[in-house]
N, CA, C and O of each residue as an XYZ file, in Angstrom:
460
protein
N     103.998    115.085    227.310
C     104.133    115.331    226.140
C     104.795    114.410    225.374
O     105.457    113.732    226.159
N     105.003    113.940    223.979
C     105.061    112.930    223.606
C     106.423    112.836    222.894
O     107.313    113.596    223.273
N     106.618    112.119    222.069
C     108.264    112.370    221.653
C     108.936    113.777    221.050
O     108.268    114.552    220.366
N     110.434    114.032    221.409
C     110.727    115.030    221.215
C     111.792    115.165    220.114
O     112.825    114.666    220.563
N     112.021    115.699    218.659
C     112.092    115.278    217.824
C     113.884    116.695    217.833
O     114.082    117.589    218.656
N     114.576    116.398    216.896
C     116.002    117.310    216.726
C     115.006    118.874    216.492
O     114.903    119.787    217.311
N     114.509    118.806    215.420
C     114.078    119.848    215.069
C     113.377    120.801    215.663
O     113.584    122.014    215.628
N     112.029    119.854    216.545
C     111.209    120.750    217.947
C     112.330    121.475    218.465
O     112.337    122.694    218.632
N     113.522    120.494    218.778
C     114.120    121.494    219.644
C     115.175    122.792    219.021
O     115.401    123.930    219.431
N     115.465    122.335    218.336
C     116.274    123.567    217.263
C     115.303    124.977    217.437
O     115.588    126.064    217.938
N     113.891    124.428    216.734
C     112.819    125.479    217.200
C     112.991    125.794    217.875
O     113.559    126.875    217.723
N     112.759    125.325    219.557
C     112.031    126.234    220.832
C     113.188    126.732    220.850
O     113.237    127.945    221.054
N     114.833    125.793    220.594
C     116.096    126.799    220.676
C     116.118    128.197    220.214
O     116.748    129.002    220.900
N     115.506    128.610    219.125
C     115.939    129.668    218.257
C     114.499    130.451    218.436
O     114.482    131.647    218.147
N     113.270    129.812    218.909
C     112.529    131.224    218.328
C     111.594    131.121    220.169
O     111.285    132.172    220.732
N     111.389    130.187    220.610
C     110.553    130.425    221.967
C     111.507    130.948    223.224
O     111.458    131.956    223.928
N     112.417    129.778    223.183
C     113.778    129.937    223.990
C     113.863    131.897    224.107
O     113.632    132.620    225.076
N     114.134    132.124    223.199
C     114.921    133.808    223.310
C     113.627    134.198    223.395
O     113.691    135.288    223.964
N     112.404    133.939    223.151
C     110.740    134.947    224.395
C     110.980    134.924    225.304
O     110.744    135.936    225.964
N     111.426    134.103    225.767
C     110.937    133.117    227.622
C     111.937    134.158    227.942
O     111.577    135.055    228.705
N     113.572    134.175    227.300
C     114.494    134.749    227.902
C     114.901    136.356    228.178
O     115.649    136.936    228.967
N     113.789    136.845    226.845
C     113.539    138.009    226.901
C     112.555    138.834    228.170
O     112.666    139.985    228.593
N     111.544    137.703    228.575
C     110.593    137.916    229.419
C     111.209    138.032    231.049
O     110.926    138.877    231.899
N     112.151    136.865    231.143
C     112.800    136.810    232.163
C     113.551    137.924    232.401
O     113.275    138.375    233.513
N     114.460    138.617    231.778
C     115.213    139.947    231.922
C     114.156    141.055    231.859
O     114.673    142.123    232.184
N     112.527    141.208    231.479
C     111.938    141.625    231.518
C     111.260    142.039    233.234
O     111.062    143.039    233.923
N     111.142    140.986    233.293
C     110.968    140.309    235.251
C     111.677    140.434    236.337
O     111.286    139.987    237.415
N     113.102    141.220    236.142
C     114.422    140.877    236.777
C     115.019    139.467    237.404
O     115.405    139.190    238.539
N     114.942    138.791    236.343
C     115.672    137.465    236.942
C     116.776    136.882    236.618
O     117.242    135.821    237.034
N     117.299    137.836    235.626
C     118.931    138.078    234.950
C     119.404    139.129    235.210
O     118.868    140.214    234.984
N     120.542    138.940    235.751
C     121.360    140.205    236.001
C     123.066    139.932    235.357
O     123.759    140.948    235.403
N     123.389    139.338    235.087
C     124.484    138.450    235.156
C     124.464    137.280    234.078
O     123.315    137.034    233.710
N     125.517    136.440    233.436
C     125.709    135.272    233.245
C     125.648    134.399    233.718
O     125.502    133.441    232.958
N     125.692    134.166    234.812
C     125.326    132.735    235.677
C     124.099    132.904    235.802
O     123.616    131.873    235.334
N     123.036    133.746    236.239
C     121.513    134.326    235.805
C     121.030    133.582    234.445
O     120.291    132.600    234.379
N     121.640    134.305    233.363
C     121.323    133.443    231.886
C     121.602    132.465    231.761
O     121.056    131.962    230.779
N     122.507    131.556    232.506
C     122.671    129.776    232.155
C     121.666    129.651    232.559
O     120.742    129.342    231.807
N     121.422    129.902    234.275
C     120.526    129.349    234.649
C     119.235    129.414    233.931
O     118.721    128.341    233.617
N     118.743    130.325    233.680
C     117.387    130.637    233.058
C     117.369    129.559    231.498
O     116.385    128.828    231.385
N     118.214    129.519    230.615
C     118.582    128.804    229.796
C     118.505    127.338    230.184
O     118.066    126.521    229.374
N     118.853    127.029    231.209
C     119.554    125.428    231.500
C     117.061    124.979    232.038
O     116.278    124.035    231.928
N     117.036    126.347    232.521
C     115.901    125.649    233.608
C     114.581    125.698    232.242
O     113.727    124.811    232.252
N     114.551    126.650    231.284
C     113.629    126.231    230.253
C     113.849    125.269    229.276
O     113.004    124.608    228.673
N     115.402    125.242    229.143
C     115.559    124.006    227.923
C     115.139    122.535    228.582
O     114.576    121.710    227.863
N     115.470    122.202    230.150
C     114.469    121.624    230.952
C     113.008    121.120    231.314
O     112.630    119.989    231.619
N     112.368    122.199    231.199
C     111.219    122.034    231.225
C     110.471    121.604    230.073
O     109.366    121.079    229.938
N     111.628    122.074    229.060
C     110.910    121.874    227.385
C     111.207    120.098    227.034
O     110.636    119.349    226.242
N     111.934    119.941    227.651
C     112.253    118.695    227.928
C     112.205    117.325    228.695
O     112.867    116.293    228.587
N     111.003    117.773    229.640
C     110.799    117.288    230.636
C     110.023    115.836    230.123
O     110.398    114.789    230.651
N     109.166    115.803    229.305
C     108.203    114.872    228.880
C     108.799    113.567    227.900
O     108.208    112.543    227.555
N     110.085    113.982    227.621
C     110.763    112.862    226.698
C     112.170    112.552    227.813
O     113.091    113.330    228.058
N     111.956    111.179    228.346
C     113.293    110.729    229.128
C     114.388    110.064    227.944
O     115.243    109.315    228.417
N     114.414    110.249    226.701
C     115.892    110.123    226.039
C     117.050    111.397    225.937
O     118.241    111.256    225.663
N     116.381    112.592    226.221
C     116.531    114.255    226.229
C     117.101    114.535    227.648
O     116.489    114.343    228.699
N     118.502    115.070    227.508
C     119.627    114.817    228.969
C     120.379    116.655    229.123
O     121.340    116.860    228.382
N     120.066    117.472    229.749
C     120.655    118.662    229.846
C     121.835    118.903    230.956
O     121.531    118.892    232.148
N     122.840    119.065    230.648
C     123.853    119.456    231.550
C     124.781    120.843    231.187
O     125.099    121.468    230.175
N     124.988    120.915    232.509
C     125.912    122.349    232.386
C     127.130    122.500    232.547
O     127.323    122.135    233.707
N     128.056    122.802    232.123
C     129.334    122.786    233.023
C     129.915    121.599    232.922
O     130.461    121.255    233.970
N     130.051    120.392    231.517
C     130.738    119.149    231.635
C     131.533    119.309    230.868
O     131.497    119.711    229.705
N     132.923    118.738    232.018
C     133.896    118.644    231.352
C     134.243    117.493    230.380
O     133.582    116.455    230.381
N     135.237    117.683    229.592
C     135.125    117.136    228.233
C     136.411    116.654    228.043
O     137.153    117.363    227.363
N     137.057    115.114    228.696
C     138.357    114.961    228.361
C     138.981    115.359    226.789
O     140.045    115.897    226.483
N     138.021    114.932    226.069
C     138.853    114.788    224.350
C     139.026    116.235    224.399
O     140.221    116.479    224.231
N     138.244    117.447    224.579
C     139.068    118.522    224.050
C     139.557    119.458    225.693
O     140.145    120.535    225.790
N     139.090    118.628    226.693
C     139.828    119.385    227.825
C     138.588    121.172    228.111
O     139.058    122.155    228.685
N     137.479    121.155    227.703
C     137.166    122.518    228.056
C     135.393    122.146    228.795
O     134.805    121.065    228.836
N     135.067    123.141    229.157
C     133.863    122.730    229.202
C     132.487    123.949    228.388
O     132.475    125.177    228.308
N     131.527    122.937    227.932
C     130.898    123.740    227.275
C     129.339    124.454    228.378
O     128.835    124.007    229.408
N     129.091    125.367    227.758
C     128.214    125.827    228.736
C     126.812    125.065    229.027
O     126.070    125.093    230.009
N     126.728    124.266    227.601
C     125.256    123.861    227.792
C     124.948    123.038    226.532
O     124.690    123.422    225.391
N     125.076    121.388    227.217
C     125.723    120.401    226.531
C     124.043    119.505    226.620
O     123.479    119.143    227.652
N     123.579    119.341    225.254
C     122.233    118.923    225.224
C     122.132    117.157    224.674
O     122.114    116.979    223.456
N     122.069    115.914    225.603
C     122.597    114.625    225.319
C     120.875    114.328    224.469
O     119.740    114.768    224.652
N     121.517    113.341    223.502
C     120.175    112.322    223.507
C     120.390    111.380    223.629
O     121.620    111.418    223.675
N     120.055    110.183    223.760
C     120.195    108.375    224.057
C     122.134    108.324    224.740
O     123.103    107.652    224.389
N     121.951    109.341    225.761
C     123.460    109.882    226.361
C     124.552    110.310    225.080
O     125.753    110.561    225.192
N     123.904    110.305    224.123
C     125.356    111.276    223.198
C     124.962    112.697    222.746
O     123.933    113.250    222.357
N     126.567    113.120    223.031
C     126.103    114.481    223.068
C     125.053    114.946    221.174
O     124.985    114.303    220.127
N     124.626    115.907    221.466
C     123.963    116.549    220.299
C     123.871    117.826    219.955
O     123.827    118.228    218.793
N     123.831    118.643    221.142
C     124.244    119.778    220.423
C     124.678    120.623    221.386
O     123.722    120.882    222.117
N     125.476    121.072    221.670
C     126.912    122.399    222.391
C     125.933    123.785    222.073
O     125.353    124.027    221.015
N     125.940    124.740    223.522
C     125.512    125.617    223.454
C     126.457    126.775    224.258
O     126.352    126.722    225.483
N     127.247    127.677    223.791
C     127.632    128.923    224.119
C     127.263    129.649    224.693
O     127.644    130.603    224.014
N     126.802    130.044    225.436
C     126.150    131.389    225.870
C     126.973    132.640    226.149
O     127.943    132.378    226.860
N     126.905    133.542    225.905
C     127.510    134.978    226.813
C     126.594    136.001    226.864
O     125.697    136.034    226.022
N     126.692    136.989    227.872
C     125.850    137.758    228.054
C     126.354    139.189    227.976
O     127.406    139.551    228.503
N     125.216    140.296    227.012
C     125.969    141.406    226.888
C     126.511    140.688    225.350
O     127.634    141.192    225.325
N     126.458    140.136    224.514
C     127.638    139.907    223.368
C     126.664    139.646    222.338
O     125.524    139.199    222.471
N     127.402    140.061    221.078
C     126.031    140.086    219.864
C     127.290    139.072    218.807
O     126.751    138.297    218.017
N     128.322    139.085    218.807
C     128.964    138.104    217.926
C     130.340    137.331    219.212
O     130.810    137.687    220.293
N     130.546    136.026    218.171
C     131.338    134.756    219.200
C     132.788    135.134    218.816
O     133.160    135.629    217.752
N     133.594    134.775    219.983
C     134.902    135.170    219.825
C     135.438    134.228    219.592
O     134.821    133.181    219.782
N     136.961    134.166    219.025
C     137.541    133.208    218.086
C     137.626    131.993    219.051
O     137.268    130.873    218.685
N     138.233    132.310    220.611
C     138.467    131.078    221.477
C     136.765    130.053    221.389
O     136.627    128.865    221.098
N     135.801    130.983    221.728
C     134.105    130.076    221.937
C     134.169    129.486    220.012
O     133.788    128.360    219.693
N     134.546    130.195    219.300
C     134.528    129.276    217.875
C     135.132    128.343    217.646
O     134.699    127.401    216.982
N     136.919    128.450    218.438
C     136.950    127.516    218.625
C     136.601    125.750    219.194
O     136.619    124.628    218.689
N     136.291    126.378    220.556
C     135.611    125.681    221.241
C     134.561    124.704    220.335
O     134.635    123.476    220.284
N     133.508    125.595    219.594
C     132.595    124.791    219.318
C     132.953    123.993    218.342
O     132.252    123.040    218.002
N     133.918    124.247    217.862
C     134.800    123.457    216.851
C     135.005    122.432    216.870
O     134.656    121.561    216.073
N     135.966    122.320    218.333
C     136.244    121.152    218.952
C     134.841    119.977    219.551
O     134.959    118.781    219.281
N     134.451    120.130    219.799
C     132.717    120.234    219.968
C     132.761    119.075    218.981
O     132.844    117.854    219.111
N     132.685    119.801    218.078
C     131.894    119.220    216.845
C     133.389    118.214    216.317
O     132.966    117.172    215.815
N     134.201    118.237    216.309
C     135.092    116.909    216.042
C     135.430    116.105    216.971
O     135.812    115.052    216.460
N     135.470    116.085    217.895
C     136.288    115.631    219.134
C     135.307    114.771    219.770
O     135.518    113.571    219.945
N     134.312    115.319    220.096
C     132.573    114.782    220.616
C     132.106    114.406    220.162
O     131.602    113.396    220.654
N     131.764    114.734    218.844
C     130.437    114.416    217.615
C     129.589    115.096    217.635
O     128.952    114.903    216.599
N     129.014    116.048    218.383
C     128.276    117.056    218.678
C     127.453    117.336    216.998
O     128.113    117.710    216.028
N     126.272    117.128    216.946
C     125.528    117.575    215.496
C     125.437    119.239    215.187
O     125.563    119.882    214.144
N     125.207    119.562    216.345
C     124.906    120.826    216.060
C     125.422    122.153    216.922
O     125.566    121.678    218.049
N     125.637    123.009    216.967
C     126.860    124.115    217.398
C     125.676    125.420    218.172
O     124.533    125.300    217.730
N     125.800    126.232    218.909
C     125.142    127.163    219.078
C     125.044    128.163    220.058
O     124.895    127.908    221.253
N     125.121    129.261    219.603
C     125.677    130.301    220.254
C     124.550    131.367    220.628
O     123.879    131.814    219.698
N     124.308    131.791    221.887
C     123.604    132.490    222.269
C     123.517    133.379    223.683
O     122.566    134.136    223.879
């Protein structure tokens, strides 16, 4: 696979990733939030494998915010997307909303996602 753009990545996260996670759930690969995070990490790494500019890191401590985003996607070593993952929750909590806002303001993340 060639170069992967930001739109392709967000399209993958919002559409194909959800289908892949449902399939993992049906195949009994996900039982709790840690399994959910591992599956998300695996599918993102597999999708971004062809482009060396992208990195996916989990639970990376940020000195600027003092927090750990569940998944942080870097492009050219700069944070681009922060993802907060919650198992069996439909809405985002105030704490997670505040954390995502801080990632955007203090780290320079361009896009925040909640799944």
